[in-house]
MARROTI-353846 format. One line per 8 residues: number of its first residue (from 1); for each residue x, y, z of C-alpha. Coordinates in steps of 0.05 Angstrom, whole numbers. Example, Ala and Ser with C-alpha at 12.3 -4.5 7.8 and 13.67 -1.06 7.14 Angstrom:
1	246:-90:156 | 273:-21:143 .
***
This chain:
1	2042:-1141:-2159 | 2089:-1083:-2144 | 2157:-1114:-2129 | 2184:-1121:-2200 | 2158:-1054:-2226 | 2188:-1020:-2165 | 2255:-1051:-2179 | 2252:-1027:-2251 .
9	2237:-956:-2228 | 2280:-951:-2165 | 2336:-1001:-2178 | 2358:-1058:-2134 | 2353:-1056:-2058 | 2412:-1030:-2019 | 2439:-1063:-1956 | 2452:-1025:-1891 .
17	2526:-1034:-1902 | 2522:-992:-1965 | 2498:-930:-1928 | 2567:-897:-1929 | 2569:-905:-2004 | 2504:-865:-2011 | 2533:-801:-1982 | 2556:-744:-2027 .
25	2617:-699:-2030 | 2617:-623:-2034 | 2615:-621:-2110 | 2551:-663:-2115 | 2521:-643:-2048 | 2524:-567:-2053 | 2477:-560:-2113 | 2428:-610:-2083 .
33	2422:-572:-2018 | 2432:-502:-2046 | 2387:-507:-2107 | 2329:-475:-2069 | 2369:-412:-2052 | 2402:-409:-2121 | 2337:-418:-2158 | 2305:-361:-2120 .
41	2342:-316:-2168 | 2289:-334:-2220 | 2231:-303:-2181 | 2256:-263:-2120 | 2275:-202:-2162 | 2209:-207:-2200 | 2169:-209:-2136 | 2202:-145:-2112 .
49	2184:-111:-2178 | 2112:-134:-2171 | 2109:-95:-2106 | 2147:-32:-2129 | 2129:-19:-2202 | 2053:-11:-2194 | 2064:39:-2138 | 2126:81:-2152 .
57	2138:66:-2226 | 2208:82:-2253 | 2234:97:-2183 | 2231:21:-2172 | 2295:12:-2212 | 2331:58:-2164 | 2307:26:-2099 | 2302:-47:-2119 .
65	2378:-58:-2121 | 2383:-28:-2051 | 2331:-76:-2025 | 2369:-133:-2059 | 2433:-111:-2024 | 2398:-115:-1956 | 2375:-186:-1974 | 2446:-206:-1994 .
73	2472:-179:-1927 | 2420:-221:-1892 | 2443:-282:-1932 | 2516:-272:-1911 | 2497:-266:-1837 | 2454:-329:-1841 | 2509:-367:-1877 | 2561:-354:-1823 .
81	2510:-367:-1768 | 2491:-435:-1797 | 2565:-454:-1805 | 2569:-448:-1730 | 2508:-492:-1722 | 2543:-545:-1765 | 2602:-543:-1717 | 2559:-547:-1654 .
89	2508:-598:-1679 | 2539:-642:-1733 | 2486:-697:-1730 | 2434:-657:-1768 | 2367:-631:-1748 | 2387:-557:-1754 | 2338:-508:-1722 | 2296:-564:-1690 .
97	2355:-593:-1651 | 2384:-524:-1632 | 2317:-496:-1607 | 2297:-560:-1571 | 2365:-567:-1536 | 2378:-495:-1516 | 2308:-465:-1508 | 2248:-511:-1495 .
105	2222:-574:-1529 | 2161:-535:-1554 | 2208:-484:-1586 | 2240:-541:-1624 | 2171:-565:-1646 | 2154:-495:-1671 | 2219:-493:-1710 | 2206:-563:-1738 .
113	2134:-547:-1757 | 2154:-481:-1788 | 2209:-514:-1829 | 2162:-570:-1850 | 2111:-520:-1876 | 2166:-483:-1912 | 2193:-546:-1944 | 2124:-563:-1971 .
121	2117:-492:-1998 | 2187:-497:-2028 | 2165:-555:-2071 | 2099:-522:-2091 | 2131:-454:-2105 | 2192:-481:-2141 | 2153:-528:-2185 | 2101:-475:-2200 .
129	2156:-425:-2218 | 2189:-477:-2262 | 2123:-489:-2297 | 2117:-413:-2307 | 2185:-413:-2342 | 2161:-468:-2389 | 2096:-432:-2405 | 2134:-367:-2416 .
137	2172:-401:-2473 | 2111:-441:-2498 | 2049:-400:-2482 | 2002:-453:-2510 | 2018:-496:-2448 | 1993:-443:-2399 | 1923:-475:-2389 | 1958:-541:-2371 .
145	2005:-512:-2318 | 1975:-552:-2259 | 1982:-618:-2296 | 2053:-601:-2316 | 2071:-583:-2244 | 2043:-648:-2217 | 2081:-688:-2271 | 2146:-654:-2250 .
153	2133:-670:-2177 | 2123:-744:-2195 | 2188:-745:-2233 | 2223:-712:-2173 | 2195:-766:-2127 | 2221:-822:-2172 | 2290:-790:-2176 | 2295:-782:-2101 .
161	2269:-852:-2086 | 2328:-879:-2125 | 2374:-857:-2068 | 2417:-799:-2046 | 2477:-813:-2090 | 2438:-824:-2154 | 2392:-765:-2143 | 2452:-720:-2129 .
169	2485:-740:-2195 | 2420:-729:-2234 | 2398:-663:-2201 | 2465:-628:-2191 | 2483:-619:-2264 | 2422:-575:-2279 | 2441:-530:-2220 | 2511:-519:-2247 .
177	2482:-509:-2317 | 2435:-455:-2290 | 2491:-419:-2253 | 2533:-421:-2316 | 2475:-394:-2358 | 2460:-338:-2309 | 2534:-319:-2306 | 2535:-315:-2382 .
185	2471:-274:-2381 | 2500:-226:-2330 | 2567:-217:-2365 | 2539:-210:-2435 | 2481:-167:-2411 | 2527:-117:-2376 | 2575:-114:-2436 | 2519:-105:-2487 .
193	2485:-52:-2446 | 2551:-15:-2439 | 2563:-12:-2514 | 2489:-7:-2533 | 2487:-70:-2574 | 2431:-107:-2538 | 2367:-126:-2573 | 2321:-85:-2530 .
201	2257:-120:-2551 | 2197:-79:-2527 | 2154:-112:-2474 | 2081:-93:-2466 | 2064:-75:-2395 | 1999:-114:-2401 | 1955:-101:-2341 | 2013:-70:-2301 .
209	2011:5:-2294 | 2070:47:-2273 | 2051:81:-2209 | 2069:152:-2190 | 2056:149:-2115 | 2106:169:-2062 | 2156:119:-2034 | 2140:95:-1964 .
217	2178:53:-1913 | 2122:3:-1912 | 2129:-6:-1988 | 2203:-20:-1981 | 2189:-70:-1926 | 2138:-106:-1970 | 2189:-110:-2026 | 2242:-135:-1976 .
225	2195:-189:-1950 | 2179:-213:-2021 | 2252:-215:-2039 | 2270:-255:-1977 | 2250:-317:-2016 | 2322:-313:-2041 | 2349:-337:-1974 | 2301:-394:-1962 .
233	2336:-461:-1965 | 2398:-437:-1927 | 2380:-483:-1869 | 2379:-546:-1912 | 2454:-558:-1907 | 2452:-558:-1830 | 2393:-607:-1831 | 2429:-656:-1877 .
241	2500:-654:-1850 | 2501:-731:-1841 | 2489:-739:-1916 | 2559:-712:-1930 | 2619:-757:-1934 | 2672:-756:-1880 | 2692:-705:-1855 | 2619:-685:-1857 .
249	2626:-621:-1817 | 2682:-593:-1860 | 2646:-611:-1924 | 2581:-579:-1900 | 2617:-514:-1882 | 2651:-512:-1951 | 2582:-523:-1982 | 2556:-462:-1944 .
257	2612:-418:-1971 | 2598:-440:-2043 | 2523:-429:-2031 | 2535:-357:-2007 | 2580:-341:-2066 | 2532:-371:-2117 | 2471:-333:-2090 | 2511:-268:-2081 .
265	2534:-268:-2154 | 2470:-294:-2188 | 2418:-257:-2146 | 2457:-192:-2145 | 2472:-197:-2219 | 2400:-209:-2240 | 2377:-151:-2196 | 2428:-106:-2230 .
273	2406:-129:-2299 | 2333:-117:-2282 | 2353:-46:-2264 | 2393:-36:-2328 | 2340:-63:-2374 | 2281:-38:-2332 | 2244:-103:-2336 | 2169:-101:-2324 .
281	2136:-159:-2287 | 2086:-196:-2331 | 2033:-250:-2315 | 2055:-293:-2375 | 2129:-277:-2381 | 2181:-278:-2327 | 2232:-223:-2315 | 2289:-272:-2330 .
289	2255:-287:-2397 | 2250:-213:-2413 | 2323:-200:-2397 | 2345:-260:-2439 | 2306:-234:-2499 | 2337:-164:-2490 | 2407:-193:-2486 | 2405:-253:-2534 .
297	2341:-246:-2574 | 2298:-308:-2586 | 2354:-353:-2605 | 2393:-412:-2577 | 2417:-375:-2514 | 2346:-351:-2498 | 2319:-422:-2499 | 2379:-448:-2461 .
305	2366:-397:-2406 | 2292:-415:-2404 | 2307:-489:-2403 | 2359:-484:-2347 | 2314:-437:-2308 | 2255:-485:-2313 | 2299:-543:-2292 | 2332:-507:-2234 .
313	2265:-483:-2208 | 2242:-555:-2209 | 2308:-578:-2179 | 2300:-527:-2123 | 2246:-573:-2097 | 2301:-623:-2089 | 2328:-583:-2030 | 2262:-598:-1995 .
321	2265:-671:-2017 | 2335:-675:-1986 | 2319:-635:-1922 | 2247:-651:-1905 | 2253:-727:-1897 | 2318:-720:-1858 | 2287:-668:-1811 | 2225:-712:-1800 .
329	2269:-772:-1786 | 2303:-734:-1729 | 2236:-711:-1702 | 2208:-781:-1709 | 2265:-809:-1667 | 2241:-764:-1611 | 2170:-790:-1620 | 2135:-726:-1643 .
337	2116:-752:-1713 | 2100:-823:-1736 | 2160:-868:-1728 | 2151:-894:-1799 | 2184:-829:-1821 | 2249:-850:-1788 | 2255:-915:-1827 | 2299:-920:-1888 .
345	2268:-950:-1950 | 2287:-991:-2011 | 2348:-947:-2029 | 2368:-927:-1958 | 2331:-861:-1962 | 2272:-837:-1920 | 2221:-857:-1972 | 2160:-845:-1928 .
353	2180:-773:-1918 | 2192:-764:-1992 | 2122:-790:-2009 | 2089:-747:-1955 | 2124:-685:-1980 | 2102:-698:-2052 | 2029:-710:-2034 | 2025:-646:-1992 .
361	2058:-605:-2047 | 2010:-633:-2100 | 1951:-612:-2057 | 1979:-541:-2053 | 1991:-538:-2128 | 1919:-559:-2142 | 1888:-512:-2090 | 1928:-451:-2113 .
369	1925:-472:-2187 | 2001:-471:-2195 | 2004:-395:-2187 | 2070:-373:-2157 | 2043:-305:-2137 | 1988:-337:-2096 | 2036:-385:-2061 | 2092:-336:-2045 .
377	2054:-298:-1991 | 2055:-362:-1951 | 2129:-372:-1966 | 2188:-350:-1923 | 2148:-336:-1859 | 2158:-407:-1834 | 2232:-411:-1851 | 2247:-343:-1819 .
385	2212:-366:-1756 | 2259:-426:-1754 | 2318:-379:-1769 | 2300:-337:-1708 | 2292:-396:-1662 | 2357:-428:-1685 | 2397:-363:-1678 | 2368:-350:-1609 .
393	2383:-422:-1589 | 2455:-415:-1611 | 2462:-350:-1572 | 2439:-387:-1509 | 2486:-444:-1528 | 2547:-399:-1528 | 2528:-364:-1463 | 2518:-431:-1429 .
401	2582:-466:-1452 | 2628:-406:-1462 | 2682:-442:-1503 | 2743:-407:-1529 | 2725:-349:-1575 | 2652:-353:-1556 | 2643:-277:-1554 | 2653:-272:-1630 .
409	2606:-330:-1643 | 2553:-301:-1596 | 2556:-235:-1633 | 2545:-270:-1700 | 2485:-310:-1675 | 2458:-252:-1635 | 2459:-207:-1696 | 2427:-264:-1737 .
417	2372:-271:-1684 | 2357:-196:-1684 | 2355:-190:-1760 | 2314:-253:-1771 | 2264:-233:-1716 | 2257:-165:-1750 | 2246:-201:-1816 | 2193:-246:-1786 .
425	2155:-185:-1760 | 2161:-151:-1828 | 2138:-212:-1867 | 2082:-226:-1816 | 2055:-156:-1822 | 2062:-147:-1897 | 2039:-217:-1917 | 1986:-231:-1864 .
433	1926:-205:-1902 | 1946:-237:-1969 | 1954:-308:-1943 | 2007:-306:-1889 | 1952:-318:-1837 | 1948:-390:-1862 | 2018:-403:-1835 | 2000:-372:-1768 .
441	1942:-421:-1765 | 1975:-484:-1792 | 2039:-483:-1750 | 2003:-485:-1682 | 1958:-541:-1708 | 2020:-581:-1729 | 2053:-569:-1661 | 1990:-591:-1625 .
449	1988:-654:-1668 | 2062:-668:-1652 | 2048:-663:-1577 | 1988:-710:-1584 | 2031:-761:-1621 | 2084:-756:-1567 | 2033:-768:-1512 | 2006:-828:-1551 .
457	2075:-860:-1557 | 2088:-847:-1483 | 2021:-879:-1464 | 2036:-940:-1508 | 2106:-947:-1477 | 2078:-944:-1406 | 2026:-998:-1421 | 2076:-1044:-1456 .
465	2134:-1035:-1408 | 2153:-1093:-1363 | 2198:-1070:-1306 | 2263:-1108:-1299 | 2250:-1125:-1226 | 2189:-1168:-1242 | 2216:-1203:-1304 | 2242:-1261:-1261 .
473	2174:-1268:-1227 | 2134:-1279:-1290 | 2102:-1347:-1301 | 2095:-1379:-1370 | 2049:-1435:-1349 | 1986:-1440:-1392 | 1936:-1389:-1369 | 1883:-1393:-1424 .
481	1835:-1445:-1452 | 1830:-1441:-1528 | 1769:-1446:-1571 | 1779:-1445:-1647 | 1727:-1424:-1698 | 1743:-1440:-1771 | 1700:-1399:-1820 | 1689:-1440:-1883 .
489	1654:-1430:-1950 | 1656:-1502:-1973 | 1689:-1568:-1955 | 1755:-1574:-1993 | 1827:-1593:-1982 | 1845:-1525:-1955 | 1789:-1529:-1903 | 1808:-1600:-1883 .
497	1879:-1576:-1873 | 1855:-1519:-1828 | 1811:-1565:-1787 | 1868:-1614:-1776 | 1913:-1557:-1754 | 1859:-1530:-1707 | 1850:-1599:-1674 | 1925:-1603:-1662 .
505	1920:-1539:-1622 | 1857:-1553:-1581 | 1800:-1603:-1580 | 1750:-1546:-1578 | 1740:-1532:-1652 | 1679:-1508:-1691 | 1668:-1497:-1765 | 1626:-1437:-1783 .
513	1589:-1425:-1848 | 1544:-1367:-1870 | 1485:-1386:-1915 | 1472:-1325:-1958 | 1417:-1356:-2000 | 1365:-1406:-1977 | 1386:-1478:-1993 | 1457:-1456:-2009 .
521	1486:-1497:-1952 | 1451:-1563:-1969 | 1511:-1588:-2009 | 1558:-1571:-1952 | 1513:-1609:-1902 | 1514:-1671:-1946 | 1590:-1670:-1953 | 1600:-1655:-1879 .
529	1558:-1716:-1861 | 1609:-1759:-1898 | 1666:-1728:-1859 | 1693:-1772:-1802 | 1699:-1718:-1749 | 1668:-1694:-1684 | 1677:-1621:-1704 | 1608:-1588:-1704 .
537	1586:-1549:-1765 | 1550:-1484:-1747 | 1508:-1454:-1803 | 1477:-1385:-1796 | 1432:-1353:-1847 | 1446:-1282:-1872 | 1385:-1248:-1903 | 1428:-1190:-1925 .
545	1482:-1235:-1955 | 1535:-1211:-1905 | 1590:-1256:-1882 | 1628:-1216:-1830 | 1567:-1192:-1790 | 1538:-1261:-1774 | 1607:-1286:-1752 | 1616:-1227:-1704 .
553	1546:-1237:-1676 | 1561:-1311:-1665 | 1626:-1294:-1628 | 1591:-1243:-1585 | 1534:-1291:-1568 | 1534:-1349:-1519 | 1517:-1401:-1572 | 1587:-1427:-1583 .
561	1622:-1477:-1538 | 1672:-1429:-1508 | 1669:-1412:-1434 | 1682:-1345:-1399 | 1756:-1332:-1398 | 1770:-1373:-1460 | 1810:-1343:-1516 | 1774:-1350:-1582 .
569	1818:-1361:-1642 | 1788:-1349:-1710 | 1829:-1391:-1758 | 1824:-1365:-1829 | 1844:-1414:-1884 | 1871:-1375:-1944 | 1898:-1405:-2008 | 1956:-1368:-2041 .
577	1958:-1370:-2117 | 2024:-1369:-2156 | 2010:-1305:-2196 | 1993:-1238:-2166 | 1937:-1223:-2215 | 1901:-1288:-2198 | 1884:-1261:-2128 | 1838:-1210:-2161 .
585	1796:-1269:-2186 | 1776:-1290:-2116 | 1735:-1258:-2060 | 1790:-1257:-2008 | 1737:-1256:-1954 | 1788:-1275:-1901 | 1819:-1205:-1907 | 1753:-1172:-1892 .
593	1741:-1219:-1832 | 1811:-1205:-1805 | 1803:-1130:-1809 | 1735:-1133:-1773 | 1761:-1178:-1716 | 1826:-1143:-1700 | 1790:-1094:-1655 | 1755:-1146:-1612 .
601	1784:-1164:-1545 | 1799:-1237:-1528 | 1795:-1256:-1601 | 1858:-1279:-1637 | 1858:-1277:-1713 | 1903:-1327:-1747 | 1913:-1340:-1821 | 1933:-1409:-1847 .
609	1961:-1404:-1918 | 1950:-1459:-1968 | 1998:-1452:-2026 | 1978:-1469:-2096 | 2044:-1471:-2134 | 2014:-1490:-2201 | 1942:-1502:-2222 | 1921:-1573:-2239 .
617	1887:-1592:-2304 | 1838:-1650:-2312 | 1890:-1695:-2344 | 1940:-1688:-2287 | 1907:-1741:-2241 | 1903:-1691:-2184 | 1904:-1733:-2121 | 1912:-1683:-2065 .
625	1880:-1717:-2005 | 1893:-1784:-1973 | 1866:-1815:-1909 | 1932:-1830:-1875 | 1976:-1773:-1899 | 1972:-1701:-1875 | 1959:-1645:-1924 | 2022:-1605:-1931 .
633	1989:-1540:-1951 | 2015:-1540:-2023 | 1996:-1571:-2088 | 2053:-1589:-2136 | 2044:-1610:-2208 | 2090:-1668:-2222 | 2100:-1713:-2282 | 2035:-1730:-2318 .
641	2001:-1790:-2288 | 2035:-1785:-2220 | 1996:-1765:-2158 | 2002:-1696:-2127 | 2017:-1692:-2052 .
***
């Protein structure tokens, strides 16, 4: 049913030997892994203005660039710190691996859980912000913002399921287009403001009032915490080092330098333009949109900026789609999350992680109605927690190993740990009451769940383990007596085939039928009397027309011929039709029976397929059963007039 459509959407399957071909170089990899940080330009400055303008009014345009400068400094420190993590831990995993190795396993789980929460929020925030850019240009779409956001997430999933290489080619170009558009906006905006030739379209403040209160340290800290969204996504490169081509470490470090330069220029430039043009944050129009109107008017360049902004904000989610599945695959290998998350899919990507991320992000978009301002208070807290743990872990790493030049590296990571810890405290205090408390609640729950999963895997391993010293002592002589029950609905070729197979396994065979309506089994009794077999036919009535319940009651009772210690095998005959849609025309009761019996001890569920390769018509002389020839389990339509075997 799904194989062919999936191939149309995702492309042909890739073999394990093609994994090296799916890795990307710096040119294609940097925008994929840096799009989150670069795209933050579109809303980080605006979020700072939302904090400052209603309180201190025009003074905001004096202090906002200074807050932006502090954020840029933080970005540079984190960039150099994570370059050192790439050197020390080139196999990916980032903060999780660093904290688990150098601190405690639970610290690694906290880092992994915090990053996981942040990755989900990255998708929700980025897609919601991209939708806001679309509705800023086309205001009539504003009521449909949630549906638009979900549609974009679905498109992102399809693109990422096509594989690392294809997704990097598709999603990297919009990132470069956005950087080019913002550079053009910055250069033209500065020049036009200098010579007074900008459009200067008036913007109504709407519901925003310019405050006249005094500036406080707490206000600056709130603005700083809101603007810290600009440095989220920095860790993605360290998580995905194995996705780079050889030499992976060198390419990842180059990507970090390009990331820092891109964010420095674009974020700093937009903050400077917002000061020059004194942009006012609006519910239905972004600051980027206002600046573009002031600089270019509502012409080609305005719509180009809006289009690239919307695309890059959506593409920023791709940082999470690249980092989240890779991170979970590393954690899954340690047994703290379901191991299905470590398996590569159709196109050699971690498709289960991609799907999980999309579903969680869609839930957030629906719950918060695609509103970026409601989502951002939850944002950044998780990632800065992981920043702090990774920097502290690297500090311990250098003090433990003390390689050549370790003093300089320890200073960098120590400074990073101090600044990120301070940022965590600031974000925690300023964002707690407006939604940050959710992160404080969710992360411990995730860590608890990870520990429970680990204990489960350890318990399963202990119960399944066979010590090497007793392997040679094991006996493979028959230890069980078998009793086979064959549930049947009627007497047909498929049933005869199943009964013959059951008799070849054991002489203890019973056929079991459920009579759902009175007199329904009379025809079966008459046909069974003509059958030359010693297999007993057991018929049980079901007043409530159930099939599974009476069978389970019969197995649990002492009516059948099995003895204590016997293994009961329920043999389910199941015909297989040639077309997928034809299965929907049949009851498929065997599936329900199998699901119900899997949880019963000493009961083996076995399915015997009977393949129908092509349906017979009345004129085909369908001879499918002979007395002296076994039924092969398939029906083939041959030349008209010839028997079918």
